[in-house]
Each structure stands twice: as structure tokens, then as C-alpha cells.
C-alpha positions as CSV (number, residue, x, y, z in Angstrom):
1,M,5.3,-24.6,23.3
2,N,5.2,-26.6,20.1
3,A,7.1,-24.6,17.3
4,T,4.9,-26.3,14.6
5,A,1.6,-25.1,16.2
6,A,2.9,-21.6,16.9
7,G,4.9,-21.1,13.7
8,P,8.6,-20.5,13.4
9,P,10.4,-19.1,16.5
10,H,10.6,-15.3,16.5
11,G,13.9,-13.6,17.2
12,P,15.2,-10.0,17.3
13,D,16.0,-10.1,13.6
14,D,12.4,-11.0,12.8
15,A,11.1,-7.7,14.2
16,C,13.6,-5.8,12.1
17,R,12.7,-7.7,9.0
18,T,9.0,-7.3,9.7
19,R,9.4,-3.6,10.0
20,E,11.3,-3.6,6.7
21,V,8.4,-5.4,4.9
22,L,5.8,-3.1,6.6
23,D,7.7,-0.1,5.3
24,I,6.9,-1.3,1.8
25,V,3.5,-2.7,2.1
26,G,2.3,-0.1,4.6
27,D,3.2,2.8,2.4
28,K,0.2,4.8,1.2
29,W,1.1,4.4,-2.4
30,S,1.7,0.7,-2.1
31,L,-1.8,0.2,-0.6
32,L,-3.4,2.2,-3.3
33,V,-1.6,0.3,-6.0
34,V,-2.6,-3.0,-4.4
35,R,-6.3,-1.8,-4.2
36,H,-6.2,-0.8,-7.9
37,L,-4.7,-4.1,-9.0
38,S,-7.3,-6.0,-7.0
39,Q,-9.6,-5.3,-10.0
40,G,-7.2,-7.1,-12.3
41,P,-4.0,-6.2,-14.4
42,H,-3.4,-2.6,-15.3
43,R,-1.0,-0.7,-17.5
44,F,1.2,2.0,-16.0
45,T,-0.9,4.8,-17.4
46,E,-4.1,3.3,-16.1
47,L,-2.6,3.1,-12.6
48,K,-1.3,6.7,-12.9
49,R,-4.7,8.0,-13.9
50,G,-6.5,5.9,-11.2
51,I,-4.3,6.9,-8.2
52,D,-5.0,10.5,-7.5
53,G,-1.9,12.5,-6.5
54,I,0.8,10.0,-7.4
55,S,3.7,11.2,-9.5
56,Q,5.1,9.2,-12.3
57,R,8.4,8.8,-10.4
58,M,6.7,7.7,-7.2
59,L,4.5,5.2,-9.1
60,T,7.7,3.8,-10.8
61,V,9.5,3.5,-7.4
62,T,6.4,1.8,-5.8
63,L,5.9,-0.6,-8.6
64,R,9.6,-1.7,-8.6
65,A,9.5,-2.2,-4.8
66,L,6.3,-4.3,-5.0
67,E,7.7,-6.3,-7.8
68,R,11.0,-6.9,-6.0
69,D,9.1,-8.1,-2.9
70,G,7.0,-10.5,-5.0
71,I,3.7,-8.6,-4.5
72,L,3.1,-8.0,-8.2
73,T,4.4,-9.1,-11.6
74,R,5.4,-6.9,-14.5
75,T,4.6,-8.4,-17.9
76,V,6.1,-6.9,-21.1
77,R,4.5,-7.9,-24.4
78,A,6.8,-7.4,-27.4
79,V,4.5,-5.2,-29.6
80,M,5.1,-1.7,-30.9
81,P,5.0,0.2,-28.6
82,P,5.7,-2.4,-25.9
83,H,2.7,-3.2,-23.7
84,V,3.6,-3.4,-20.0
85,S,1.1,-4.5,-17.5
86,Y,1.1,-5.1,-13.7
87,A,-0.8,-7.8,-11.8
88,L,-0.9,-9.1,-8.3
89,T,0.9,-12.3,-7.6
90,P,-0.8,-15.0,-5.4
91,M,1.0,-13.4,-2.4
92,G,-0.1,-10.0,-3.5
93,R,-3.7,-11.3,-3.5
94,T,-3.3,-12.3,0.1
95,L,-2.0,-8.8,0.9
96,R,-5.1,-7.4,-0.9
97,T,-7.3,-9.4,1.4
98,A,-5.5,-8.0,4.4
99,V,-5.5,-4.3,3.3
100,L,-8.9,-3.8,1.7
101,P,-10.7,-3.6,5.0
102,L,-8.2,-0.9,6.1
103,L,-8.8,1.1,2.9
104,E,-12.6,0.7,3.3
105,W,-12.4,1.8,6.9
106,S,-10.4,4.9,5.8
107,T,-12.9,5.8,3.2
108,T,-15.8,5.3,5.6
109,H,-14.3,7.5,8.3
110,L,-12.9,10.4,6.2
111,A,-15.6,12.8,7.4
112,H,-15.2,11.8,11.0
113,I,-11.5,12.3,10.8
114,D,-11.9,15.7,9.1
115,A,-14.3,16.8,11.9
116,A,-12.0,15.5,14.7
117,R,-9.0,17.4,13.1
118,A,-11.0,20.6,12.8
119,D,-12.1,20.3,16.5
120,Y,-8.6,19.6,17.6
121,D,-7.1,22.5,15.6
122,A,-9.7,24.9,17.0
123,R,-8.8,24.1,20.6
124,P,-6.9,26.9,22.3
125,D,-4.6,24.4,24.0
126,T,-3.5,22.8,20.7
127,P,0.2,23.2,20.0
128,G,0.7,26.0,17.4
129,N,-2.4,27.9,18.6
130,G,-0.6,30.4,20.7
131,L,0.9,28.2,23.4
């Protein structure tokens, strides 16, 4: 097989490295940050208000991880008080393209998932229901 047509060869280290990247970009908070930033740059407080349930600490950890991986940039403007904003990088925009369908699917199917969970939990043979 032609390595150029198929891309670079894949070895055992690639699977480990891929899993490492997926741990960051597949995290629920990372996906929500990427979705929020798909609308354009935002300040920390805007992200915090817009992402329901995220703590200040978790948002900070998530933003740092995404910045470290090149998914977003952090820009500080030297004004008083300092103005810090976050924006997707070109690579981050390609991630946005990849994850927005998943987020849309999740939103579309919330009611179905809730119903399936309720049905499952109501079954007498479900673990935790007396068995």
C-alpha cells in the first residue's frame, strides 16, 4: 500500500497518542467550549455564563488544556482590568466542524434518551432493581 495515499503508517504508539488527544477533545466540557467558541471569541465570564453547570475551576482547566493542544488561543489586552478572550485556532475550527454534528445529535435525541433510560430503569431485571 502506498504510504502517501493512505497517510502516515500507524503503529502502537499512535493508538496511545490518539487516545490521549481524544481524552481532551472528547471531554464534555471541551466539546461545549468548542461549540461556544464556534460563534466567535468570548471572554471567560461569557463562557462561564453560557456553559451550564461548569465550575470556574473546570473551565480554567479545560481552557488551559485546549490552549496547550492548539485548539484555542488566549489573548490578553493590556487594559485595566486586563481583557482576556479565547478564540478557536484554525485547527480548533476543524474540530468544531467535526463535533457540531455530535452536539446537534445529542440535543435532538435528549427526549429519546430520557425515555429509554426510564424504560430501562423500570425493568425488573435491571441491576439495582432487586436482583
